[in-house]
N, C-alpha and C positions, 0 to 999 in steps of 0.2 A: 084237567091234567094233560100235558102233551103226550102224544102217542109215541113220538120218537125223540130221543135225546142222547147224545154221546157226551161223556164227561170230558172236560177240557184237560188235555195232557199237560199238567202243570210242570213247567220248566223254569228254573231259576233264570230271571232276565240277565243276571250277571254271568257271563261266560267264564271269566277268569278273575280271581282275586289275588293280587300281589301286594300284600300288606295293606296300606291305605288306598292303593290304586285298584279300582275295579273297572274291568273291561266288559261292557255290556254287549249282548248279541247284536243290537241295532248298530252300535258303533263299529263292531267287528264286520257286520255286513257291508257297511260303507267301505271299509278298508279293503276287504277281500274283493268286493265288487270292482273297485278301482284298479287293484292289482291284477285281477283276472282279466279285466278289460284291456289293461296295458299289455299283458302277455299275449292275448289274442290279437291285439292291434299290431304287435311286432310280427306275428306270423303272417298277417295279411299284408303288411307293408313290405315284407321280404319276398312275397310271391309275385315276381315280375309278370308272370302270365295273366294274373288276375286283373292287371291294370292296362294291358294292351299298349304299353309304352307311354302312358300318361304320367306326368309328373305328380308325385304324391309325397306325403311326409316320409322322410327316410328313417330307417330303423334307429339310427343313433340320435335322432331328434325326439324320440318318443318319451324320454324322461320329461322334457319340457311339455310335451303333449299331455302327459298325465298331470303335471303340475297345473297347467292352465285349466284343464277340465275339472280337477278337484276344487280349485279355487272358485270356479264358476258354479259348481254344484252347491257348495256350502253357502256362498254369498247369495246366489240366486234363490236357492231353496229357502233360506231364512227370510229374505225380503219378500218372497212370494207368499209365505205363510203370514207374515205381518200384514201385507197389503190386502190379501184376498180372504183371509180366514179369521183374523182377530184384530183388525185395525183399531177399533175403538179402545180396546184394552191397552194396546201398545201406545196409543196417543196419550192415554191417561198415565201410563208408566213407561216413558220412552227408554229408560235404562234397561228395561226388561228385554228390549230388542237384542241386546248383546248376550243375554243369558241363554246361550244355545245349549248348555248342559241340561236345561229343564225341558228340552224337547221342542218340537214345533218346526217342521220342514214341509215345504210344498214341492211335489215332484215337478209340476209345471214350471214353477220358479227356478228350480234346479236345472231343468232342461234348457230354459232360456239362458241361464247363467253359463251353463256348459257350452252351449252353442256360441255365445259371445266370446267365451274364453278361447275356444278353438279357432274362431274367426281371427281374433287378435294374434294367436299363435301362428296361424298360417300367414298372415300379413307380415309379421315380424321376420318369419323365416323364408318368405318368398315362395310359399306353396300356394296352389289354387285352393281358396277357401272351401269350395264345394267338395273337393276331394278330402279335405280334413274333416268336414262334417259327415261325409259318407263313412269314413273310418270310425268316427265316434259313434254314429248311429248303429253300425254293424255290431259294436261291442256293448252298447248301452243295455240291452236286455239282460246281460249277466248281472249287473247291479240291481236291476228291477226285480229279478227273480229272488235274489238274496234279501233285498230290502223287504219284500212282501212276506217272505218266510220269517224274517225277524219281527214283523208286525204281528204275525200269528203267535210266535213264541211269547211276545210281550202281552198277548191278549188284548190288543188294541185294534181300532178301526174295524170292528166286527160288522157282521152283516145284519140284514133285517130279519125280523121274526120268521121262522120257518118250522112250525110245529109238526108239519106232516112230511118233512124231508128226512129220509133215513139217516143222512150224514150230518144233520144239524147238531150244533154244539152249544152247550150252555157255558158261556164265557164268564170268568170269575167277576168281571166288573160290568157285565151286560145284563144283570138281573137274572131271574129264574127262567126266562123264556129261551127255548132253543133257537139258535140263529144260524143263518148261512155262514159258513167259514169263507167269507168273501175275500179274505187275504189270500187264501189258497187259490181261489178262482183267478185272482189277479196275478199271482205268481205263475200260474200255468199259462194264461193268455198273454199278458203283457211281457212276461219273462221268457219262459221256455218255448212256447209256440212261436212267438215273434222272433226269438233267436234262431230257431230252426228255419223259419221261412226266409229270413234275411241271409242265412248261410247258403240256402239254395240259390237265392238271387245273386249272391256274390259268385258262386261257383259257375253260374251260367253267363257271367260277364257283366254283372251289375255295376262293378266299380269302373268299368270302361266308359260309363255314361255318367259324368259328374252330376250329382244331385238326385240320382235315381234311388240309391239306397237310403239316403236321408229322407227323401220324400215318402218312400214306402214305409219307413219307420213311423213318420208322422201320421200317415193314414192308418197303419196297423194299430198303433198305440191309441189313436183317437177312437177307433171302433171298439177295441178291447176294453178300454177304460169306461167308455159310455155304456157298453153292455153290462159290465160288472157293477156299475153304479146302480143299476136296477135291483141288485141284490145286496148292496152295501148300505148300512145305516148312514143317513146324512150327518154331517158334522153338527153336534148339538147346539153350538153357538149360532149356527146359520139355519139349520133345518132345510126344508124344501123352499125353493126360491119363487118369488113373484106370485105367491098364493096358490101354487100348484101342489099336487100331491105326488109329484114324481121328479121334478127338475132339481138337480143338485149343482153345487159349485164345480164339482169334478166334471160334469157334463158341459157346463158353460165354458170352462177353460180348455176342454178337449176339442171344442168346435174350431177355434182358430188354428190349433195344431193340425187338425185334419185338413183344413183348407190350405194351410201353408204347405203341407205335404203334397196335396193334390197339385198345387202350382208347380212345385219342384219336379214332380213326375211329368207333368205336361210340357214343361220347358226344358227337360233334360237334353243334354247334347248327345248326338250320335257318335259312335266311335270314329267315323270318317272326319269329324270336325276337330280331332285332336291337333 
């Protein structure tokens, strides 16, 4: 028998029921995350002193900024899940690729999609792409935080067995074994902590160096996600990779993100180059 175990705080995954229409916490997290990011992006874009005179997305263009980011998140997130997490199943049933209401999104795919969307947005509007990416990176942890909280509410993506951890939780679909609440670990590290760190970087002049905030986001997320993967149960259809007892797809996909972030930080422009 486990020494420690907390009961799962059962919360209805449906946040709001309007007749036949049900709004789930996970979908609500996406919407609120995007809107919260849009609101914070407007505050940053309007603060001239944070940019040091550099050209950046204007406040009245941020509706399009939100649209391109949202499309990128949804399309990239779905394609990333199909390609990296369940390719065999979707090749056998290709129409299921479009059944997004059944769930199945990849953060790394969504990130690539959002970055591509913001790059297109910047080119179409005549803004420096790196400044658009910096703005998106500064606000992205808001959505990450809410998304991981929604994962916890849904009782999904739970952690590895942790019978001796006082805060371990028995998840309703995770068997009788107490597990790490890894969703909360990710909400704190990838979301709240990264948001605060990037806020500090922005306040000390990070947006004056195009690519710096986006690069630090890539580095920070890569480190946080890889660390949390040691506490998170690997995806059941994949398990541990390459015959190891520790390597997961989340770690593999975080490595190029970390490296891309490192390249951006090392190649950032100094304020004098504006």
